[in-house]
C-alpha positions, 0 to 999 in steps of 0.5 A: 444493484449497479455500482461505476467505480470511477478508476481501475487501478489498485483500489477500483479494481479490487474494490470493483471485482469484490462489489461484483463478485458479491452480485453487484453489477460493477463497471470499472471506468478509467481513461487509459485505453491501454489497462482498459484493452487489457483488461477486457483481453484477461491481462489484469494491470496489477499484481494482487494474489488471487485477483486475476481469477476474480477478475475473469469469473466476473467477467464471464458471469457478467457483472464486471465490465469495463470502459474509458468513459463514465459516457458511455455509462447507462445514467442509473448506477446506484452509486458512482466511486471515486477510486482514483490516485491521490499522489502527494503533491512535490511541491509542498506535501499535500495530497494532489485532488486534481482527479478526484475533482475531475471525476466529481466534475465528470460525475456531475454531467452524468448523472440525471434528476430523477435517478437518485444517485449516491457518489461514494469517495474510496479514495483516500482524501483530506477532511474535507474534501467531500464537501467540495466534491458535493460542490463542485458537483452542485454547481456544475449540476443544479438539477442532479439527485445526489448525495456525497458518502466517505467509504475508506479502503482498508486494503493491504496489499498481498491479501487485499481481497480477504480485507475486503471480502471480510474485512475488520469495519465497514466506515462509511459517512455521509449526511442523508439516510438515502445515500446511507441506506444505499451502502449498507444494501451494498455491504449487507452480504457482509452482515451473514460474518456479522462485521462490524459497520460504522455509520458516521458523517462525511469529515469523520470517515475521511479523519478515521482513515488518516487516524488509521495509517498515522496511527500503524505508521507511529507504532511500526517506528516505534518498534523499530526505534525500540529495535535500536535501542536493543542493540545498545542495550543486549536486548531482544526486540523480537521478545520485547516485542511479544512482550508488549503484544500480549498487552490486548492494550498494545496488540502484537500487530505491526509491531515487526522492525525493520528498515522503515515503512514505505508503500502506497497509503503510509508515506503518504497519508502520514503527510497529508494529515501533518499537512492538514492538521498544519494548517488547521493550528493543530499539529500533530506532532507524534506524526511529525516525527515519526515521517522523520523517523522514517524518513531517515531509517530508510537513509541510514540501511544502507549504511548497515549494509556497508558496515558489514562489508568492512565498511567498504564496497567500492568495487563489490559487488551487492546481493539485494534480495527483495526491492519491492514495498511488502511481499505479495506486491509488485509495488514499489512506491518509497521503498525501502528498496528506492534509497538503499541501492541508489546509496550502495550505488554511490558507495561504488557497490555494484549492485544485483538483484531479485524479486518475484514479482517487481523487477519490472518496475524497479528496473524504470526507477533504479537504474545500473542493477544488475536484474538475476533470473534467480535468487543465486544467480543474484548471490553469485560473486557478492560480497554481501546479501542484503534481506530487503522484504520477507519473500517467502522465497527468502525464508529459507536459503540454502546457505551451502549453495550461497557460501559456494557463489558468494565471494563472502558469506555475509547476510544482513538480514533488515527483515529478522528471518532468520534467528541469530542462533541457526545463523552461527550454525551457518559459517555466515556473519550475519546481523539483523535488526535489533538484536 
């Protein structure tokens, strides 16, 4: 089979590469000439464990190629996937669909009358977008032989390849039997591991993606608020999370208290869902509250750091460990660091930070930060240290060494990496979330 993946960003590159690994012939198309040149040179534009080796393997096998335009592709693809960005529109909070609609126009020019092609929205798009994509293509190319399908991605940054190769489920929506046949053929390798395939309508497929992310964001926010209450009543949120997570109706995942969710999906998708719901006259109050609580929570995290430094960080060095929104990625989108670090700087702190992967991206967004070569250089002279991202290398700090280089042995652990009882033995003043 042959497919074209429009977009060589996170979703497009990972999905295209994994389809190639399944044996599909894939062309990833992206108008960014610099990105495509780097890909031709074997340079991967994003950090995702294992992706570089998988790209090189499939390029060498001839199953994966790159182009800057659909016009460079033969018009014989079984499917064209739209995997372009849908960022939040700053003026109103809706998803910006301009890239999706431009992709639809490009596809209309690509399709030919005597070859059936499935046009698949892989990007996370508001409900109804698939229908609009179909209208755009039919208006521009009435002779085209195609059908539209929705196939949302459920990839977690840092473990995306495993998520694609061994997913919990595959969801796609279409009204066309021919399109459904193509989609099932593309995902046939997953039948061998008995992956559930959920076939729905376009609207249900699009809603599934938003509903899933909104639920997970709600679960995170719920345990964060329980953590705050635990601090007031003397309970331990980790014990509480385990106690409720063992209930099969609740489940243990996404019950880790912390500074609030960030990343490329949850903030954008929850906001887009609420905007759609409001427009349709069916507001989702729970998700609206989740967004509000999470935004306020991230902004409040700097106050915890300041409180740990005796209520004043003016002129003091603050060590920040981790700035990516989660481990195993260099993605800075809606990272809690983007709230905490500026707030600390505004309070007069001199921030010095270390992240194993994300410092290059972070430096573009966080001026005035001293970026260090390792953890202990970041800790040098600091009156307080704060763990923002739970990278593995922060899970086994040498506290004797840290105490020697820091101005004061104070640690704010916003990811609950360490146990309070163990930290009490180190001589550090230690604070965490919900314990």
